[in-house]
C-alpha positions as CSV (number, residue, x, y, z in Angstrom):
1,M,0.0,0.0,0.0
2,S,1.4,3.4,-1.0
3,K,1.6,6.1,1.7
4,R,1.4,9.8,1.3
5,L,4.4,11.7,2.7
6,I,2.3,13.4,5.3
7,D,1.3,10.0,6.7
8,V,5.0,9.3,7.5
9,L,5.0,11.9,10.3
10,D,3.0,9.6,12.5
11,E,5.4,6.7,12.0
12,F,8.7,7.9,13.3
13,N,9.4,4.6,15.2
14,D,12.2,3.5,12.9
15,K,13.7,6.7,11.7
16,D,16.2,5.2,9.3
17,E,13.4,3.2,7.5
18,V,11.2,6.3,7.4
19,Q,14.0,8.5,6.2
20,D,14.7,6.0,3.4
21,M,11.1,6.0,2.4
22,V,10.9,9.8,2.4
23,I,14.0,10.0,0.3
24,G,12.6,7.4,-2.1
25,K,9.4,9.4,-2.5
26,L,11.2,12.6,-3.0
27,K,13.4,11.0,-5.7
28,K,10.2,9.8,-7.4
29,L,8.8,13.4,-7.2
30,Y,12.0,14.8,-8.5
31,N,11.9,12.5,-11.5
32,F,8.2,13.3,-12.2
33,I,9.1,17.0,-12.3
34,I,12.2,16.7,-14.5
35,T,10.5,14.5,-17.0
36,S,7.5,16.7,-17.3
37,A,7.5,18.8,-20.5
38,K,6.0,21.7,-18.6
39,Y,7.9,21.7,-15.3
40,K,8.6,24.9,-13.5
41,D,12.1,25.7,-12.2
42,K,10.7,26.9,-8.9
43,D,9.2,23.4,-8.2
44,L,12.5,21.7,-8.9
45,E,14.2,24.3,-6.8
46,F,11.9,23.5,-3.9
47,V,12.4,19.7,-4.0
48,S,16.0,19.5,-4.9
49,P,17.5,21.1,-1.8
50,I,15.2,19.1,0.5
51,L,16.3,15.9,-1.2
52,N,20.0,16.8,-1.1
53,D,19.8,17.8,2.6
54,L,18.1,14.6,3.7
55,M,20.6,12.5,1.9
56,Q,23.6,14.5,3.1
57,Y,22.5,15.1,6.7
58,P,20.6,12.0,8.0
59,E,19.7,13.8,11.2
60,R,17.6,16.3,9.3
61,R,13.9,15.6,9.1
62,I,11.4,16.9,6.6
63,T,8.9,19.3,8.0
64,K,5.1,19.1,7.8
65,L,5.0,22.2,5.6
66,E,7.6,20.6,3.2
67,I,5.6,17.4,3.1
68,Q,2.4,19.3,2.3
69,E,4.0,21.2,-0.6
70,C,5.6,18.0,-1.9
71,N,2.2,16.3,-1.8
72,R,0.7,19.2,-3.8
73,L,3.6,19.0,-6.4
74,Y,3.1,15.2,-6.6
75,K,-0.5,15.6,-7.5
76,K,0.4,18.3,-10.0
77,Y,3.1,16.3,-11.8
78,R,2.0,12.6,-11.6
79,S,-0.9,13.1,-14.0
80,K,1.2,14.8,-16.7
């Protein structure tokens, strides 16, 4: 069963597993954006630093606001 990023906040029991899942979903979103013919630079500029920070600094956690914006972007780009 696929989970939305926002659902992850409630499941911080195994932080490494959750972090890996969040990074995987952000990579998927990043790929949706860059393969879209009509992607906007600002959307890519939003996702890219979050993804890079999470991969470079494992102690960093994605915020609820970042998750909400990523969910909005996912809905925007997955259907294109």
